[in-house]
C-alpha positions in Angstrom: -17.1 -5.0 -53.5 -15.5 -1.8 -54.5 -14.1 -0.7 -57.8 -11.4 2.0 -58.1 -11.6 3.7 -61.5 -10.2 7.2 -61.3 -6.6 6.1 -60.4 -4.2 9.0 -60.9 -1.3 8.0 -63.3 1.8 10.1 -63.5 4.2 8.1 -65.7 7.8 9.3 -66.1 8.3 8.8 -69.9 12.1 9.3 -69.5 12.2 6.4 -67.1 10.4 4.2 -69.6 12.9 5.2 -72.3 15.8 4.5 -70.1 14.6 1.1 -69.2 14.1 0.4 -72.9 17.7 1.6 -73.5 16.4 4.3 -75.9 18.2 7.7 -75.8 15.6 10.4 -75.2 17.2 12.8 -77.8 17.3 10.1 -80.5 14.8 9.8 -83.3 13.3 6.7 -81.8 13.3 8.3 -78.3 11.3 11.3 -79.6 8.9 9.1 -81.5 8.1 6.8 -78.6 7.8 9.8 -76.2 5.4 11.5 -78.6 3.2 8.4 -78.9 3.1 7.9 -75.2 2.1 11.5 -74.6 -0.6 11.3 -77.3 -2.5 8.5 -75.6 -1.7 9.4 -72.0 -5.3 10.7 -71.5 -6.6 7.3 -72.5 -4.6 5.4 -69.9 -7.2 4.0 -67.5 -6.1 1.4 -65.0 -8.6 -0.1 -62.6 -8.7 -2.1 -59.4 -11.4 -4.0 -57.6 -11.4 -5.7 -54.2 -13.7 -7.4 -51.7 -13.5 -7.2 -47.9 -13.9 -10.8 -46.9 -14.0 -12.4 -43.5 -12.4 -15.8 -42.9 -15.2 -18.4 -42.5 -13.1 -21.5 -41.8 -9.5 -22.9 -41.6 -8.1 -26.3 -41.9 -4.7 -27.9 -42.4 -4.3 -27.0 -46.1 -6.6 -24.2 -46.8 -9.0 -21.4 -45.8 -12.5 -20.4 -46.7 -12.8 -16.7 -47.4 -16.0 -15.0 -48.3 -17.7 -18.3 -48.8 -15.0 -19.5 -51.2 -12.4 -22.2 -50.3 -8.8 -21.6 -51.3 -6.4 -24.5 -51.1 -3.0 -23.3 -49.9 -1.3 -24.2 -46.6 1.0 -21.1 -46.9 -2.1 -18.9 -47.4 -3.8 -20.5 -44.4 -0.7 -19.9 -42.2 -0.4 -16.3 -43.4 -4.0 -15.6 -42.5 -3.6 -17.3 -39.1 -3.8 -14.1 -37.0 -6.3 -12.1 -39.0 -10.0 -12.4 -39.4 -10.3 -10.5 -42.7 -8.5 -10.2 -46.0 -8.9 -8.4 -49.3 -9.1 -10.4 -52.5 -8.3 -8.1 -55.5 -7.8 -7.8 -59.2 -5.9 -4.9 -60.7 -5.3 -4.1 -64.4 -3.4 -1.6 -66.5 -6.6 -1.4 -68.5 -8.0 -2.6 -71.8 -7.5 0.9 -73.3 -3.7 0.8 -73.1 -3.7 -2.8 -74.2 -5.8 -2.0 -77.3 -3.5 0.9 -78.2 -0.3 -1.2 -77.8 -1.7 -3.9 -80.1 -1.9 -1.4 -82.9 1.9 -1.2 -83.1 3.9 -4.1 -84.5 7.3 -2.4 -84.5 9.5 -4.4 -82.0 11.0 -1.3 -80.3 7.6 0.3 -79.9 6.1 -3.0 -78.7 8.8 -3.3 -76.1 8.4 0.3 -75.0 4.7 -0.1 -74.6 5.1 -3.3 -72.6 7.3 -1.4 -70.2 4.7 1.4 -70.1 2.0 -1.0 -69.2 4.1 -2.5 -66.4 4.6 1.0 -65.0 0.9 1.8 -65.2 0.1 -1.5 -63.4 2.6 -0.8 -60.6 1.0 2.6 -60.1 -2.5 1.0 -59.9 -1.2 -1.6 -57.4 0.4 1.0 -55.2 -2.8 3.1 -55.3 -4.9 0.1 -54.1 -2.4 -0.6 -51.3 -2.6 3.0 -50.1 -6.4 3.0 -50.4 -6.7 -0.1 -48.2 -4.2 1.1 -45.6 -6.0 4.4 -45.3 -9.5 3.1 -45.3 -9.0 0.2 -42.9 -6.2 1.8 -40.8 -3.7 -1.0 -41.7 -0.1 -0.4 -40.8 1.5 -3.2 -42.8 0.1 -5.5 -45.5 1.3 -8.4 -47.6 0.2 -10.1 -50.7 -0.2 -13.6 -52.1 -0.9 -14.3 -55.7 -2.2 -17.6 -57.3 0.5 -19.2 -59.3 3.4 -17.4 -57.6 4.2 -20.5 -55.5 3.7 -24.2 -56.1 1.6 -24.4 -52.9 -1.0 -22.1 -54.5 -1.4 -23.0 -58.2 -2.6 -20.6 -60.9 -5.8 -22.7 -61.2 -6.9 -21.0 -57.9 -7.6 -18.0 -60.1 -11.0 -19.5 -60.8 -11.9 -19.4 -57.1 -10.7 -15.9 -56.7 -12.6 -14.6 -59.8 -15.8 -16.3 -58.5 -15.8 -13.7 -55.7 -16.3 -10.9 -58.1 -19.0 -12.0 -60.6 -18.6 -10.7 -64.2 -15.1 -9.3 -63.9 -14.8 -8.6 -67.7 -18.0 -6.4 -67.6 -16.8 -4.6 -64.5 -13.1 -3.8 -65.2 -12.4 -5.5 -68.5 -10.3 -8.4 -67.2 -11.1 -12.0 -68.4 -9.7 -15.3 -67.3 -8.5 -17.7 -70.1 -8.9 -21.4 -70.0 -5.4 -21.7 -68.8 -6.2 -19.3 -65.9 -4.1 -16.5 -67.3 -5.5 -13.0 -67.4 -6.2 -10.7 -70.3 -5.2 -7.9 -70.5 -1.8 -9.4 -69.7 -0.7 -6.6 -67.5 -3.2 -7.5 -64.8 -2.6 -9.1 -61.4 -4.8 -10.8 -58.8 -4.4 -12.1 -55.3 -5.2 -11.6 -51.7 -4.0 -8.7 -49.6 -3.9 -9.3 -45.8 -2.8 -7.4 -42.7 0.5 -8.6 -41.2 2.9 -7.8 -38.4 5.9 -9.3 -40.2 7.3 -8.8 -43.7 6.2 -11.3 -46.3 7.0 -11.5 -50.0 6.2 -14.6 -52.1 9.8 -14.5 -53.4 11.1 -15.5 -49.9 9.6 -19.0 -50.4 10.4 -19.4 -54.1 13.7 -21.3 -54.9 13.8 -20.1 -58.6 17.2 -18.4 -58.8 16.9 -16.9 -62.3 13.7 -14.9 -61.9 14.1 -11.4 -63.2 11.2 -10.2 -61.1 12.6 -11.3 -57.7 11.9 -8.9 -54.9 13.5 -10.7 -52.0 16.1 -13.5 -51.6 15.0 -17.1 -51.2 14.8 -17.9 -47.5 14.9 -21.6 -47.1 15.1 -21.3 -43.3 11.8 -19.4 -43.2 10.2 -21.9 -45.4 11.2 -24.8 -43.2 10.5 -23.1 -39.9 7.2 -21.4 -40.5 5.9 -23.4 -43.4 7.8 -26.6 -42.7 5.1 -29.1 -44.0 5.2 -27.3 -47.3 9.0 -27.1 -47.7 9.4 -30.4 -49.5 6.7 -29.5 -52.0 8.0 -26.1 -52.9 11.6 -27.2 -53.1 10.6 -29.9 -55.6 8.7 -27.4 -57.9 
């Protein structure tokens, strides 16, 4: 297991303000910018990952690092690789604690956007780290809860690979399998020769976070036994 702690963070405050629809030269804009700058040194995202080898495969799942994950789509995606990288990334408890101190709606929304930006930076840092260390040309990611085929309850199996995650990077799993701090993400990164994004297999049309169009043809051709399940969810 490896933990990445010293993740460089260079946040464009003006971009955060723009996304929050706040004019930089307004009173609100100056106030939010000053607050962000004041606690910038305390922003401390973290990432952790395991290098796991695939122990076994069956029709509807895969055993990775001694832990079984039930997902036909995950099993198919790991068909042509012998190792994968379970991971957990967080924007950090520090920025979460700071944001909780402010109840003003505009500030809360701005800090939420800031936490999202920090999380994106940390995820990109992990991806770059893995590509460089393991000489990976292309990688893809699956996340528990992103598809009906791999429910969010599989978070428990993923977290079991890492021991005391809260003590290590400050992330805890709730009874409903959500993570705290909220701006955290977990999943499995794997080498691939083809492009894969969870959104390609998700039929939800009104998702604001969609990164790729729904590809029903791909779902039926490559993951055909799962097509009926995901179309119904």
